[in-house]
N, C-alpha and C positions, 0 to 999 in steps of 0.2 A: 316762926317763919322768917326766912331771910328777906331783907328789904334793902335795896340800894339807897345809900345816903347821898346828899348833894356833895359836890366837890369840897374837900377840906372839912366836911361835916358842918358846913355853914348853916346857920339857922336864922336867916334874915327875916323870917316871918313870926318869930316868937311872940306869942300873945295876940296874934291877929287871927280873925276868923278864917282867913284864907289858907292858913298853914297846913291843915290836914289834907285838903284837896290838892294842894301843890305837892306835898310829899308823896302822895299816891301817884300823881301824874308823873313825877320825876322817876320814881321806881319803874313805872310802866314803860316810860321812854327808854331808859337804860336797858331794862330787860329785853324789850322788843328789838333794840339795836343789836344786842348780843345774839339773840335768836336768829335774826335775819342773816347775820354773818355766819353763824354756825351752820345754818341750813345750806350754805354753799360750799361746805368743806368736805363733802363726800360722806361715806357710810361710817367711818370711824375717826371722827375729828379729834384732834388733840387740844382743842380750845373749848372751854366750857364756861357756863355761868354758875355762880354760887347758888342761884335759885334751885338748881338741880343737884349740884354736887358740892359738899362742903370742902373748902380748901384746907389743906393739912399743913401748911407751912406759914412761917412768918412772911411778911411782905419782902419781896426781893427787889432791891432798887436797880433801875436801869437809867443811867445818866448820860447827859450830853451838855454841850455848851450853848449859852443863850444867844450868841450873835450869829447872824445868818452866814453859814459857811460858804454858800454860793457867792455871796458878795465879797467875802474875804478872798476866795480863789480868783474871782474875776479881777480884783484890784491888785493882786500880787503883793509886792512889798509895800505898796502905797496904802497904808492902813487908814490914813486920813480920808482918802477917796472912798474907801469902803464905809467908814463911819458916816460920812456925809450922804452917801447914796441911801443908806438905811433910813434916813430921816425924811426922804421925799415921798409924800403920799402918792399913791397910784389910783387909777380909775379903772373900773371894769363893768361889764354889762351882763354878766352871766346870770344875774338874778331877775332878768326881765321875764314877766309872766308870759305864758303861752298866749298867742293871739293878741298881745298888747299892741296898741296902735303905734307905739314908738318905744325905743330902747330906754330902759331904766338904768342909769349909771350910778354906781356907788363907789365910795372911796375906801381904800384899805392901806395898811402899812406894809411895806416890803420887808417884813420882819417875820420870817417863816419858821422859826425854831420853837414855836409855842411860847415865846417870850416877846412881848411887845412893850413899847415905852413911848412916853411923851415928855418932852422937856418944857417945863414952865420957866419963868424968870428965876425963881428961887428954889426949885425942886425938880427932881426927875422921878416920874412914876413908872413902875414896871408892873405888868399884869400877865398872868398865865391862865386867866379864867376863860373857859370855853363859852362861846356866844349862846349855846343852847340853854345854859342855865338861866341867863338873863331873859331870854325869850320866854321861857316857862314861868319864871317868877312874874314877869310883866303880864302874862296871860291871866294870872290869878290875882295879882295885886299891883297894878301900875303905880298906885300912890306910894307904895313901899319902895319901888324902884326910883321914883322921883326923889324921895327923901334920901336914898343912898347916894344918888348922883349929887345932891346938894351937899352932903356931908363929905364925900370922897373926891369929887371933881371940882365943883364950884357952887357957892351959894346962889349964884345968879341963874342956875338951871331952872327952866320952866317946863311944866308938863308938856306943853305943845312942842317944845324943842325935841322931845324924845319920840314923837309919833310920826308914823309914815304919812305922807301926803298922796301916795299912790301905792297900789298893790306891789308886793315883792315876792317872787317865787324863790324862797330861801333854799329849798331843795325840792325834789320831785314830789315829796309827800307833805310839804309844809308851805302853804301859801299864806303869807302875812298880808292882811288886808289894810287898806288905808285907814288910819285912825288907831292901828295897833302899834306896838313897840317897834322902833326902827333900830336894829342893831348897828347901823352905820350912821347914827345921828351925829350931828356936828360936835357934841361934847365927848363923843367916843372916837373922833377922827381928827378934825382940824383943831379943836380946842381942848382935847384931853384924851385920856385913855382909861376906860372902865373895864373893858374886856377885849379879847382877841378879835381882830378884824380880818386877818389874812384868810383867804378862802380855803387854805389847807389846814388852818389852825382850829380844828373843831374836835369835839369829843367823838363825834361819829367817825371822823377820819382816824383818830387814835384807835378806836375799837376795831375798825376794819383792818387797819395795818397789822395790829397784833393777831387778829384771826387768820389772815392770809399768810402771815409770816410763820404760823405754827406748822405749816406743811413742810416736811423735809424734802429737799430737792436734789436732783441729779442732773449732770450735764449730758451732752450728746454721747459721751463714752460710758455713761452709767456711773460716774464717780460722784460722790456726795459733794454738793456745793455748800461750803460752810464759812467761807471768808466774808467779812462784813459787806464790802461793796459788790463783789461778784454776786452775792446772794440776792441783794435787792434788784440787781440788773436781771438776774435769772427769774425771780419770782414775780417781778413787775408790780410790787406794792410800793406806794409812796414815791419819793423823789430821791434818786441816788446822789444828788448834789447837796442835800441837807446834811446836817450833823445828826439830827434827831431820827429821821426815818430809818437810815441804815443801821443805826445803833439799836433802836427799839426792835426792829425786825430781827436782827442777829441775836439780840438778847432772848427774845421769845423762842426763836427757832432752836437755838442750842440749849435752851432750858427744856424744851419738849423732847429733844433727842440730842444728847451730847455727841461730840465728834470723835470721842475715843472708841476704838473697836469694842463691840459688844455692849455699847451703851444701852441702858434700859429707857424706854420711852416713858414719859409722864405727861399728864395733862397740865395745861397752863391757862391762866386767866388774868385779867386785870383786877388788882385788889380794890376792894371797896374801902373808901369812897373813890370811884373812878374819876381821875382827873390828871391834868398836866400840872406840874408843880415846880416852883423854885425851891431848891434845897437850901440855898444860902449864897452869900458872897464869899469868894475866895479870900482867905485871911491875908491881910497886909495889902489889899488892893488900893485903898484910899488913904491918902496922906495930905497933910496941910502944908502951908508955906515953909515951915521949919521941919518938914518930914515927920511931924507928929502923926501917929496913927488915927485915922478917922473912920474906921470900919463901923463904929457905933452910929454913924450917920445913916446907915442902911438899916431900915426897920420894916417888918411886916405889919401891915394894917389890916390885912385880911389873910386868914390862914395863919400858919406859924412855921418856924424853922422845920425843914424837911417836907412841909405841906404848904408852902407859901403860895398864895394866890395873888396878892398885891403887895408891893414893897415901895417905899418912898425913900429917896436919898435927899436929905435936906439938913441945913445947919440947925443945931439946937437953938432955942430962944436966946440963950446967954452967950452964943458964939460971937467972938469979936470980928469974924470974917465970914464971907459967904461962899457959894459954890465957885465964884471966880478965882478963888485962891486954892482950890482943890486940885490935886494931881491923882491920876489913875495910873498905877504902876510907873510912877515917875514922870508921866506926861501930863501937861496941863489939861484939865477937863474942858472940852469944847462940845462934845457930842455924847448923847445918851448911850450910843453904841460902845463907847469905851468901857462903860460900866457893865453893859450887857455881856461883854467878853469875859467878865469876871464873875458872872452868875452861873452857878451849877444848876442845871435843870434835871428833873427826875420824874419818872413814873414808877409804879410798883406793880409787880406781878406776884401771883401765888401759884402753888402747884398742888396736884393731887395725883395719886397713883393711877396709872393707865392699865386697863385690863388687856390681856392678850399679848401677842407678839408685837415687836416693833413694826411700825407701818412701813409699807413699801415707799421707796423714794419716787417722787413725781417729777416728770420732765419739766425743764425750764419752759416758761411761756414768754420770756423776754430776753433782751440783751442790751448792751450799751456800746456806744461808739465814741471814739476820740479822734482828735486831729491826726492826720497821717504824719508819721515821723516822731510821734511822742514816745519818749523812752519809758520803759516799764516803771522805772523808779520815780517818774514824774506824774504818773496817773493820779496819785493821791492829791496832787496840787492843782488839778484842772477840773473844770466842770464837764460832764459827759452828756451826750445825747442819749435819749431812751426812745428809740423808735417803737411805735405801738404795733402790737399784733404781729410781730415778726417781720415788719418792713425792713429792708436792708439799710445799711449805713449810707448816709448822704455822700455826695461828692466831696472829695478831700478829707473824708473820715474813714476810719477802719475800726475793726472790732477791738474794744478795750480788753475783753476777756474772751479770746477765741475759744470756740468749742461749747459755749453754753447751749446754742442751738445748732443742729446739723446745717451745714451749708445749703443743702437742698431745700431747707425750710425758710430761708431768708428770701421771701418773695416780695413782690411789689404790692400784694394784697395781704390782708391780715390772716394769720393762722387761725384755725378753729381753736376755740378756747377749751381747755381741759375741764375736768369736773370741778375745778376750784373756781368759784366765782370771785372776781377781783374786787367787787364792791356791790353792795346792795343797790337796788334801783334808785332808792332815795338819795344816793350820793352821786348820781351820774353828772349832775351839773358841775360839780367840782372835780370829780375823778377824771373827767375828760381833759382837764388842764394839767394833770400831774406830769405829763411827759411833753408838754408844749414848751 
């Protein structure tokens, strides 16, 4: 019987009594998340779970870059400005429980490509681990989580440091109570990085994005929408300004139904173990004071090449110099984001045959807007607005890709949603921010 494995097939509870219950709980969580998303895709979905249908292909990689593309676009040619901006912790209150007497504020990193990092004095740590994994492990064995923090983050970590002091509504279906694991604890935000903190960097978001992206789309003239950024604007999944979301969505969409005339539809899923991964560091990225290669300073400490979950850049014990002498693509290392730009991210899909005729194309449910006067060739270099529910472009902005929605449908109120659900109810807290 098929059973979902933890990301990277990690086995952090080996030999502990809690292991069996955790593995069962993890499988149930992933399977349920798949089924909730599939349920919103209509009668003949092209997205599936391997619990029901065996995948018949090797894993198909879908890759993107680890540095926040939105920050790079906003900073233009000033890369240093973008690198510095990525290091500034942000605050948010979307996890405040219903009827709470006051807002609950948490911190997160503005690093939204499923790759986050923290720079210490003598090392830079990168993580691609979804928070759900750590919440589930902690539910079954908080002491194991404490030990891992001591090993991977800092020996000074204490159990009390990792626990909530107030309730936290992590999503609509998951209330974390005071005394339970705090995914935004100080050792995972201000003092370190164990797993992802950005509200969009979750495994649930990954599964939802892939599911919704499996639906083939058409514009207001009935033509297939298959280009990377117009597709995400049309379908309304994820954020059109990231590197990850448009790439993942396009990869799944064109896997389910190719763009060539007469393409045969096939089913797609996210390969087990479901996760976001660092594939590796681009060769030749790191050099020393004499331009000697230092790529071997980048090493995975959780996961492995192609399935990397945590990586550390640090000098070997016998190195005559430290990070202060390192260059990234010829530029002195000052920010972790310089290295993130050299990290290739990846997730893996699998396919299976689809029965019946190719599915009908579904109308767009969204669009994107750009500053008025933007030349078509420059659209790729700017961040776009994504009005929700068919709301029109704001003042001083115009359609980035005219014709996705009929002009008559660009209203001041939201469009009726088609039969494709954009996100399961349990993701409303975060999905409402995707276009803000």
